[in-house]
C-alpha positions in Angstrom: -26.7 10.9 -13.9 -22.9 11.0 -13.7 -19.9 8.7 -13.6 -17.3 9.1 -10.8 -13.9 7.7 -10.1 -13.3 6.9 -6.4 -10.0 5.3 -5.4 -9.8 3.0 -2.4 -6.5 4.4 -1.1 -3.1 4.9 -2.6 -2.3 1.2 -2.2 -5.9 -0.2 -2.4 -5.9 -0.5 1.4 -9.6 0.4 1.7 -10.8 -1.8 -1.2 -12.0 -4.8 0.9 -14.1 -2.5 3.1 -15.7 -0.8 0.1 -16.7 -4.1 -1.3 -17.7 -5.9 1.9 -19.8 -3.0 3.3 -21.4 -1.9 0.1 -20.2 1.6 0.6 -17.6 4.0 -0.8 -15.8 6.1 1.7 -14.0 9.4 1.8 -10.6 8.3 3.1 -8.9 11.5 4.2 -7.3 11.0 7.6 -8.6 13.0 10.6 -11.5 14.7 8.8 -14.0 14.1 11.6 -16.4 16.9 10.6 -20.0 16.5 9.4 -19.7 17.8 5.8 -23.4 17.9 5.2 -23.5 20.9 7.6 -21.3 23.0 5.2 -23.2 25.5 3.1 -20.4 26.3 0.6 -16.9 25.7 -0.5 -15.6 28.6 1.6 -16.8 26.8 4.8 -15.1 23.6 3.6 -11.8 25.5 3.0 -11.9 26.8 6.6 -12.4 23.2 7.9 -9.5 21.9 5.8 -7.2 24.7 6.9 -7.9 23.9 10.5 -7.5 20.2 10.0 -4.4 20.2 7.8 -2.4 23.1 9.2 0.9 22.1 7.5 -0.6 21.5 4.0 0.2 23.8 1.1 -2.4 26.1 -0.4 -2.5 24.1 -3.7 -2.9 20.8 -1.8 -5.8 22.2 0.2 -7.4 23.4 -3.0 -7.0 19.9 -4.5 -8.5 18.3 -1.4 -11.4 20.7 -1.3 -12.5 19.9 -4.9 -12.5 16.2 -4.3 -14.1 16.3 -0.9 -16.9 18.7 -2.0 -17.6 16.4 -4.9 -18.1 13.4 -2.6 -20.2 15.2 0.0 -22.3 17.6 -2.2 -22.1 16.8 -5.9 -22.6 13.0 -6.1 -26.3 11.9 -6.4 -28.3 8.8 -6.0 -28.3 6.9 -9.3 -24.8 8.1 -10.3 -22.3 5.3 -11.0 -18.9 4.9 -9.4 -15.8 3.2 -10.7 -13.3 1.9 -8.1 -10.1 0.6 -9.7 -8.4 -2.2 -7.9 -4.7 -1.9 -7.0 -4.2 -5.6 -6.2 -5.8 -7.0 -9.4 -6.1 -5.6 -13.0 -9.9 -5.0 -12.6 -12.5 -2.3 -12.1 -15.4 -2.5 -9.6 -18.5 -0.6 -10.6 -21.3 0.5 -8.4 -24.5 2.6 -8.4 -25.0 5.1 -5.6 -28.2 4.2 -3.7 -28.4 6.9 -1.1 -27.2 10.2 0.4 -23.9 11.2 2.0 -23.7 9.9 5.5 -21.5 11.1 8.4 -20.4 8.5 11.0 -19.2 10.4 14.0 -18.1 7.2 16.0 -16.3 5.5 13.1 -12.7 4.7 13.2 -10.4 7.0 11.3 -10.7 7.7 8.4 -14.2 6.1 7.8 -16.2 9.1 8.9 -17.9 9.8 5.5 -19.6 7.3 3.1 -22.2 6.8 0.5 -24.2 3.5 0.1 -23.8 1.7 -3.2 -25.0 -1.4 -5.0 -22.2 -3.2 -6.9 -23.4 -3.6 -10.5 -20.2 -5.2 -11.7 -17.2 -6.6 -9.8 -13.8 -7.7 -11.1 -14.3 -6.3 -14.6 -11.0 -6.9 -16.4 -9.2 -3.8 -17.4 -8.8 -5.4 -20.8 -12.6 -5.4 -21.2 -12.7 -1.6 -21.1 -11.6 0.2 -24.3 -8.2 2.0 -24.2 -9.6 5.5 -24.3 -11.9 4.8 -21.4 -9.1 3.3 -19.4 -7.2 6.6 -20.0 -10.1 8.6 -18.7 -10.3 6.4 -15.7 -6.6 6.8 -15.2 -6.8 10.2 -13.5 -4.5 10.3 -10.5 -7.1 12.1 -8.3 -8.7 10.1 -5.5 -12.2 11.4 -6.5 -13.2 13.0 -9.7 -16.1 13.1 -12.2 -15.4 11.3 -15.5 -16.8 13.2 -18.4 -14.4 12.7 -21.4 -15.1 10.3 -24.2 -18.8 9.9 -23.4 -17.6 7.7 -20.5 -20.8 7.4 -18.6 -23.0 6.3 -21.5 -20.3 3.8 -22.7 -19.7 2.3 -19.3 -23.4 1.7 -18.9 -23.6 0.2 -22.4 -20.7 -2.1 -21.6 -22.5 -3.3 -18.5 -25.7 -3.9 -20.5 -24.0 -6.0 -23.1 -21.9 -8.0 -20.6 -18.6 -6.2 -21.3 -18.5 -7.3 -24.9 -15.7 -4.9 -26.0 -16.0 -5.5 -29.8 -19.7 -4.4 -29.7 -18.8 -1.4 -27.6 -16.0 -0.3 -29.9 -18.2 -0.5 -33.0 -20.8 1.8 -31.3 -18.4 4.2 -29.9 -17.9 7.7 -31.4 -14.7 9.7 -31.8 -12.6 9.8 -28.7 -9.7 11.8 -27.3 -6.8 9.8 -25.9 -4.2 12.4 -24.9 -4.7 15.7 -23.0 -1.6 17.5 -21.9 -3.4 19.3 -19.2 -4.8 16.2 -17.6 -3.0 14.4 -14.8 -3.2 10.7 -15.3 -1.7 7.6 -13.7 1.1 7.1 -16.3 2.4 4.1 -14.4 -0.9 2.2 -14.6 -1.3 3.1 -18.3 2.2 1.8 -18.9 1.3 -1.4 -17.1 -1.8 -1.8 -19.3 0.4 -1.6 -22.4 2.8 -4.1 -21.0 -0.1 -6.4 -20.2 -1.4 -6.1 -23.7 2.1 -6.9 -25.1 2.5 -10.0 -22.9 -0.9 -11.2 -24.0 0.2 -10.8 -27.6 3.7 -12.3 -27.3 3.2 -15.0 -24.6 -0.1 -16.6 -25.5 -1.0 -20.0 -24.0 2.0 -22.1 -22.9 4.4 -19.4 -23.9 3.5 -17.6 -20.6 5.4 -20.4 -18.9 8.6 -19.2 -20.5 8.1 -15.7 -19.0 7.5 -17.1 -15.6 10.6 -19.3 -16.0 12.6 -16.2 -17.0 11.6 -14.6 -13.7 12.6 -17.6 -11.7 16.0 -17.9 -13.4 16.6 -14.2 -12.8 15.9 -14.9 -9.1 18.7 -17.5 -9.1 16.7 -20.7 -9.5 17.6 -23.6 -11.7 14.5 -24.7 -13.6 12.9 -27.7 -15.3 10.3 -26.9 -18.0 7.8 -29.6 -18.8 7.5 -30.4 -22.5 4.2 -29.6 -24.3 1.6 -32.2 -23.7 0.1 -33.7 -20.5 2.2 -32.3 -17.7 0.3 -34.0 -14.7 0.1 -30.6 -13.0 3.7 -29.7 -13.4 4.6 -26.7 -15.7 7.8 -25.8 -14.0 10.1 -27.0 -11.2 12.6 -24.7 -9.6 15.2 -24.9 -6.9 18.4 -23.0 -6.0 22.0 -24.1 -6.1 24.4 -24.8 -9.0 22.5 -27.9 -10.2 19.1 -27.1 -8.6 19.6 -29.5 -5.7 19.0 -26.8 -3.0 15.9 -25.8 -1.1 13.2 -24.7 -1.3 12.0 -26.9 -4.1 9.2 -25.2 -5.9 6.4 -26.7 -8.1 4.9 -24.2 -10.5 1.5 -24.2 -12.3 0.9 -21.5 -14.9 -2.6 -20.6 -16.2 -2.6 -18.2 -19.1 -6.4 -17.9 -19.7 -8.6 -14.9 -18.9 -10.8 -17.0 -16.6 -10.1 -16.7 -12.8 -8.6 -19.9 -11.4 -10.9 -21.9 -9.1 -10.3 -23.9 -6.0 -9.8 -27.3 -7.7 -6.8 -25.9 -9.5 -5.2 -24.9 -6.2 -5.9 -28.3 -4.7 -4.3 -30.0 -7.7 -1.1 -27.9 -7.3 -1.0 -28.9 -3.6 -1.3 -32.5 -4.5 1.3 -32.3 -7.2 3.7 -30.7 -4.7 3.5 -33.8 -2.7 4.1 -36.1 -5.7 7.3 -34.3 -6.8 8.5 -33.7 -3.2 8.3 -29.9 -3.5 8.2 -27.9 -0.3 6.5 -24.9 -1.8 4.3 -24.1 -4.8 3.7 -21.1 -7.1 0.4 -20.7 -8.9 0.4 -18.1 -11.6 -2.9 -17.1 -13.1 -3.1 -14.3 -15.8 -6.9 -14.2 -15.3 -6.6 -13.9 -11.5 -8.3 -16.0 -8.9 -11.9 -16.4 -7.8 -13.0 -15.5 -4.3 -12.8 -19.0 -3.0 -9.1 -19.2 -3.9 -8.4 -15.7 -2.6 -9.8 -16.7 0.8 -7.0 -19.4 0.9 -4.2 -16.9 0.6 -3.6 -16.6 4.4 -3.9 -20.4 5.0 -1.5 -21.2 2.1 0.9 -18.3 2.7 3.9 -20.5 3.8 3.3 -23.2 1.2 1.9 -21.6 -1.9 2.4 -18.2 -3.5 -0.2 -16.9 -5.9 0.6 -14.4 -8.6 -2.0 -12.7 -10.7 -1.4 -10.4 -13.6 -0.4 -7.5 -11.4 2.1 -9.7 -9.5 3.7 -11.2 -12.6 4.2 -7.8 -14.2 5.7 -6.5 -11.0 8.2 -9.5 -11.0 9.0 -8.9 -14.7 9.8 -5.2 -14.1 11.9 -6.0 -11.0 14.0 -8.7 -12.8 13.9 -7.5 -16.4 17.6 -6.5 -16.5 18.6 -10.1 -15.7 16.4 -11.7 -18.5 18.2 -13.3 -21.4 18.4 -11.5 -24.7 15.7 -13.7 -26.3 13.1 -12.9 -23.7 14.0 -9.2 -23.8 13.7 -9.2 -27.6 10.1 -10.6 -27.3 9.2 -8.1 -24.6 11.1 -4.9 -25.4 10.9 -2.5 -22.4 12.9 0.6 -21.4 13.1 2.4 -18.1 12.0 6.1 -18.1 11.8 8.8 -15.5 8.8 11.1 -15.2 7.8 14.0 -12.9 5.7 12.8 -9.9 2.0 13.9 -9.9 0.7 16.6 -7.6 0.1 15.9 -3.9 -3.1 13.9 -3.4 -4.7 11.9 -0.7 
C-alpha cells in the first residue's frame, strides 16, 4: 500500500467535486486521451508533447511524472490525502478501484479513480509537523514516502487523530530537505496559526479580529468579559462609528466547527442591535449545515474560518497597533517561486 498527495486544483476549485462524487480526478486541461492505453512513459511523453505544444521540456517532464503516477502507479487500497485550500484541513480517502477514462466528460474531468473517504475535515493541527511538511509538496500529485508517512497517517486515523499518542509512537523524522520543493506559503501559515492559537486563546481572539476591523477603518465596540448576549464586537465606519454598514461580530475561538444555531443566534442579535450586517468568525471552521448557508447569507453575514482570518491578518498587519504586532511578530519575506505545475 502507498500514500499519495492529490491536490484539487491550485485554488481548490475541484475540491467539492472530489468530495461529492467520491472520486479523485486528474485535472490537467485538454488531456482527453485514454491513458490506460499507454504502454510506457515514452508514449505518454508523445501525448503530452502533442497536447501542450508550447510547454517547456522541464514542464512536460514534471507533468509526465505526475500523470503516470495517477494512471499507472496508484493501486486499489492506497490512501490519498487531499489538502483543502479553503479550510485548514485534510481530506483522506482510500482508492477503491482502477483508473477510469471518461471520454464524454467536461474538461478537465476525463480521468478519475473511485475513492472512499475515510476521514474528512481533519484539522491540519491534528497532523504532526513533520507529516505536514511531507504533505506540503507543491506537486499536484506525488507519492509521500518520507517520515514513515503512510503508517503514521493510518495510525492517526485508527486512534481518532489523537496527536499526542501518535507523537509518542513516532520514530525519528526529517523536517528539512533542501532538494524537496514544498509549499512554503502553507507551511508559514501553519506556523502563524500555531502562534495565534498560543497568543490569542479564548476571548483574546476577539482582540485580533478587532485589530483587523480597525485596520479596515471601522470604529469598534468590544463587549467586556462575561455574558455578551451574542455580541462580541460591534463595528461601523465614520469618525465616531455612526456610519453604515453597522456590523455585529461573533467570534468563536474553539476547535469545534460552528453549528447552525450559532449562525441563527447571530442573525437574531443583528436585529436586536440594529446591525445591517454580521460577521461570524470561527477558528474551528463551520459544519456543513452552516457552509450551505453561505450563498443565502452572502449579503447579510460574512463567515471567516481560520484561513480567512489569517488572510485578513496578513493583508492588514502593517496597520495593526504596536501592542498587537508585539504579540504576533511577523515579517515579510521574498522567496523564489516554485517550478511550473498544473
